[in-house]
Wavefront OBJ file of the C-alpha trace (Angstrom):
o trace
v 85.841 125.259 252.743
v 83.843 127.066 255.299
v 79.950 127.133 255.471
v 80.363 130.694 256.695
v 81.960 134.043 256.499
v 82.760 136.584 258.095
v 83.854 140.043 256.330
v 85.939 142.429 258.257
v 87.225 144.862 255.626
v 88.817 144.922 252.631
v 91.446 142.870 252.974
v 89.262 140.096 254.300
v 86.917 140.348 251.224
v 89.952 140.838 248.846
v 91.310 137.502 250.821
v 88.004 135.674 249.986
v 87.782 136.460 246.380
v 90.865 134.634 246.010
v 89.028 131.846 247.792
v 86.783 132.117 246.206
v 88.365 131.782 242.450
v 89.847 128.687 243.027
v 86.822 126.932 243.747
v 85.494 128.457 240.546
v 84.824 125.015 238.717
v 82.284 124.528 241.918
v 80.501 128.007 242.141
v 79.138 128.368 238.567
v 77.094 125.030 238.039
v 73.901 125.397 235.194
v 70.665 126.573 237.231
v 67.143 126.780 236.338
v 64.604 129.318 237.926
v 66.931 132.102 239.170
v 65.794 132.130 241.909
v 66.490 128.398 242.992
v 70.175 128.833 244.643
v 73.233 127.200 243.182
v 74.097 123.656 244.712
v 77.055 123.725 246.935
v 76.482 128.136 246.935
v 76.346 129.920 250.556
v 75.264 133.158 251.030
v 78.454 135.320 251.973
v 77.727 138.385 254.969
v 77.794 141.591 252.886
v 77.088 140.087 249.449
v 73.905 138.978 247.686
v 73.273 135.261 247.061
v 75.932 134.117 244.978
v 73.561 132.788 242.619
v 74.823 131.997 238.734
v 72.058 134.014 236.562
v 71.618 133.843 232.269
v 69.114 134.445 230.009
v 65.424 133.452 230.683
v 65.738 133.708 234.136
v 63.093 135.777 235.926
v 62.760 136.238 239.685
v 64.249 138.598 242.689
v 67.588 137.344 242.363
v 67.529 138.708 238.675
v 65.459 142.180 240.090
v 68.713 142.557 242.361
v 70.979 141.823 239.670
v 69.360 144.711 237.276
v 69.649 147.314 240.042
v 73.247 146.218 240.751
v 74.115 147.069 236.765
v 72.262 149.802 237.213
v 74.131 151.534 239.922
v 77.089 150.746 238.165
v 76.433 152.208 235.402
v 75.962 149.419 232.690
v 72.054 148.867 232.251
v 69.715 151.612 231.872
v 66.421 149.469 231.168
v 63.307 149.136 233.389
v 63.604 146.819 236.864
v 61.964 144.162 235.623
v 63.364 141.004 237.169
v 63.433 138.667 233.166
v 66.923 138.367 232.210
v 66.616 139.629 228.606
v 68.736 140.716 225.855
v 69.148 144.273 227.378
v 69.903 142.329 230.890
v 72.673 139.970 228.833
v 73.889 143.063 226.881
v 74.567 144.679 230.303
v 76.301 141.524 232.124
v 78.895 141.084 228.560
v 79.286 144.864 229.273
v 80.629 144.641 232.732
v 82.925 141.692 231.457
v 83.907 144.017 228.924
v 84.695 146.328 231.984
v 86.400 143.804 234.000
v 88.789 142.582 230.811
v 87.080 138.709 231.672
v 85.980 136.398 228.785
v 82.832 138.016 227.537
v 79.463 135.835 227.998
v 76.144 137.198 228.624
v 76.284 134.484 232.057
v 76.336 136.392 234.985
v 78.436 133.713 236.775
v 78.268 133.530 240.721
v 81.530 135.315 241.488
v 80.011 137.768 238.909
v 78.761 139.220 242.386
v 81.426 139.907 243.896
v 83.481 141.282 240.889
v 80.249 143.669 240.934
v 80.813 144.716 244.523
v 84.335 145.168 244.250
v 84.474 147.120 240.733
v 87.790 148.748 240.014
v 88.486 151.745 238.591
v 87.245 152.432 235.543
v 91.205 153.135 233.724
v 89.898 156.020 231.810
v 91.965 159.938 231.945
v 90.937 162.022 234.184
v 90.408 165.520 231.929
v 90.230 168.280 234.868
v 88.983 170.757 231.522
v 86.546 168.720 230.435
v 83.871 167.749 232.612
v 81.096 166.352 230.133
v 82.693 164.037 227.526
v 83.210 161.040 225.694
v 85.756 158.561 226.180
v 85.883 155.331 223.847
v 88.376 152.933 224.744
v 88.314 150.294 221.241
v 90.416 147.462 223.563
v 87.998 147.078 225.827
v 84.800 147.950 222.659
v 83.572 150.276 225.857
v 82.301 153.919 225.612
v 82.119 155.949 228.475
v 80.029 159.214 228.926
v 80.488 161.718 231.703
v 78.843 164.310 232.777
v 79.908 166.543 235.043
v 83.464 164.968 235.673
v 80.849 161.365 236.441
v 80.326 158.593 234.810
v 76.722 158.228 233.923
v 77.113 155.407 231.525
v 79.056 152.651 230.012
v 77.946 151.601 226.768
v 79.281 147.867 224.901
v 80.500 149.547 221.568
v 81.452 147.942 218.306
v 84.104 149.885 216.520
v 86.793 148.918 213.409
v 87.085 145.515 212.723
v 90.582 145.999 210.837
v 89.445 144.539 208.039
v 88.828 145.450 204.292
v 85.557 145.593 202.525
v 84.881 146.960 198.935
v 82.889 150.318 199.464
v 80.592 150.872 197.212
v 80.877 155.442 197.274
v 84.420 155.037 196.318
v 84.469 152.053 194.255
v 87.379 150.631 195.778
v 88.536 147.928 198.611
v 88.710 150.174 202.058
v 90.220 149.390 205.396
v 87.779 148.972 208.284
v 89.362 151.507 211.052
v 88.104 153.439 213.584
v 90.338 157.114 213.795
v 91.948 157.164 217.335
v 92.401 160.872 219.035
v 90.313 164.248 219.937
v 87.293 164.636 218.230
v 83.631 166.793 219.164
v 80.490 165.594 218.397
v 79.548 167.714 214.937
v 76.422 166.911 214.084
v 73.498 164.664 214.530
v 70.272 162.685 212.930
v 67.367 161.349 214.303
v 66.126 158.356 213.960
v 66.755 155.771 211.256
v 68.852 156.795 208.243
v 69.433 155.257 205.603
v 72.471 155.886 202.860
v 70.939 155.944 199.470
v 74.683 154.664 197.725
v 75.362 152.004 200.047
v 71.550 151.354 201.235
v 73.036 150.833 205.424
v 71.447 152.267 207.555
v 71.890 153.765 211.270
v 70.037 154.910 214.114
v 70.263 158.046 215.718
v 73.787 159.387 213.692
v 76.408 161.767 215.810
v 79.117 162.668 213.536
v 82.187 162.968 215.587
v 84.552 163.233 211.785
v 83.007 164.021 208.316
v 83.482 160.032 207.734
v 82.595 158.370 210.969
v 80.128 158.904 214.129
v 78.211 157.198 217.096
v 75.092 155.239 215.993
v 72.525 152.603 217.047
v 72.708 149.723 215.251
v 71.038 146.151 214.907
v 73.883 144.210 215.411
v 76.605 145.053 217.971
v 78.677 142.150 218.790
v 80.764 142.262 221.802
v 83.894 142.483 219.431
v 85.176 144.988 216.476
v 83.301 144.279 213.770
v 82.004 147.974 212.180
v 83.758 149.421 208.985
v 85.299 152.305 211.455
v 81.900 154.073 213.242
v 81.336 153.074 216.522
v 78.081 151.457 217.220
v 76.059 150.892 220.056
v 72.980 149.335 220.732
v 69.297 150.952 219.557
v 68.170 151.450 223.153
v 71.404 152.628 223.958
v 71.090 155.222 220.957
v 68.068 156.163 222.874
v 69.619 157.193 226.212
v 72.542 158.580 224.741
v 70.392 161.137 222.617
v 69.315 162.516 226.156
v 72.737 162.590 227.471
v 75.005 164.121 224.985
v 75.000 167.412 222.819
v 76.811 168.737 219.885
v 80.014 170.134 220.619
v 80.648 167.099 223.242
v 84.300 166.261 223.239
v 84.770 162.774 221.671
v 88.302 160.798 222.658
v 89.176 157.409 221.589
v 92.273 155.495 222.596
v 93.434 151.859 222.639
v 95.544 152.451 225.963
v 94.232 155.159 228.449
v 96.872 158.331 227.391
v 97.731 160.268 230.439
v 96.931 163.927 230.600
v 99.332 166.490 232.221
v 97.028 168.464 234.802
v 97.755 172.045 234.553
v 99.281 173.539 238.317
v 96.321 176.415 239.945
v 97.235 179.670 238.461
v 99.033 181.774 241.153
v 98.730 185.608 241.241
v 102.257 187.324 241.627
v 101.801 190.273 243.950
v 103.292 193.601 242.182
l 1 2 3 4 5 6 7 8 9 10 11 12 13 14 15 16 17 18 19 20 21 22 23 24 25 26 27 28 29 30 31 32 33 34 35 36 37 38 39 40 41 42 43 44 45 46 47 48 49 50 51 52 53 54 55 56 57 58 59 60 61 62 63 64 65 66 67 68 69 70 71 72 73 74 75 76 77 78 79 80 81 82 83 84 85 86 87 88 89 90 91 92 93 94 95 96 97 98 99 100 101 102 103 104 105 106 107 108 109 110 111 112 113 114 115 116 117 118 119 120 121 122 123 124 125 126 127 128 129 130 131 132 133 134 135 136 137 138 139 140 141 142 143 144 145 146 147 148 149 150 151 152 153 154 155 156 157 158 159 160 161 162 163 164 165 166 167 168 169 170 171 172 173 174 175 176 177 178 179 180 181 182 183 184 185 186 187 188 189 190 191 192 193 194 195 196 197 198 199 200 201 202 203 204 205 206 207 208 209 210 211 212 213 214 215 216 217 218 219 220 221 222 223 224 225 226 227 228 229 230 231 232 233 234 235 236 237 238 239 240 241 242 243 244 245 246 247 248 249 250 251 252 253 254 255 256 257 258 259 260 261 262 263 264 265 266 267 268
């Protein structure tokens, strides 16, 4: 592979991506400090240096990563230059979005993946400029305001297993309802159920039994009893972004929305 790359448009960038993908084993070595380039990695014109990053790294490369993740809608924290838990979570969210293995390590190829992000795959709803879309396949929650995606949050929805419900006195299936809903009401801060002793943070109900809430444990796979879990820091951000009455759509595969034609005035 040549040590110098010249990118001349989308097609040549795509060819570069394919070429780099074939060398994946070479491009993802273990590194120490984030400011130290990974062995064998050359800068690519139009992209940040291809440096692999992971939890505990610090430096300018992490600052660039946090800014890029923020611009993509995956990161809502401060730009600190420290690869902390929130940064690792944003990287996992990026991997969910791309539908690739969900790891907290930002591999060298991820710089190019992040720069060439594909479309979100959420449906376009012409009559709903503000809404929440929950993709239970990729375990992602999209917040749309004024027809723009302003946040892509990791979520953990119903595990699909069973658990014993103290409240109902029987085994219950852990399923997140799919369909079209609205945010009905909310609670502020931590609230604990006096019967089950489960505690949730900033609860937003979209049915009588299920909602979106912050939680201490939000794995990268479905693990909840049916609610949409998000991280507590994401819950704080969400509470400043959404509102009661906001539509919520939950699906495994993005639905196709039939768009209405513009109204036509008939002359008498």
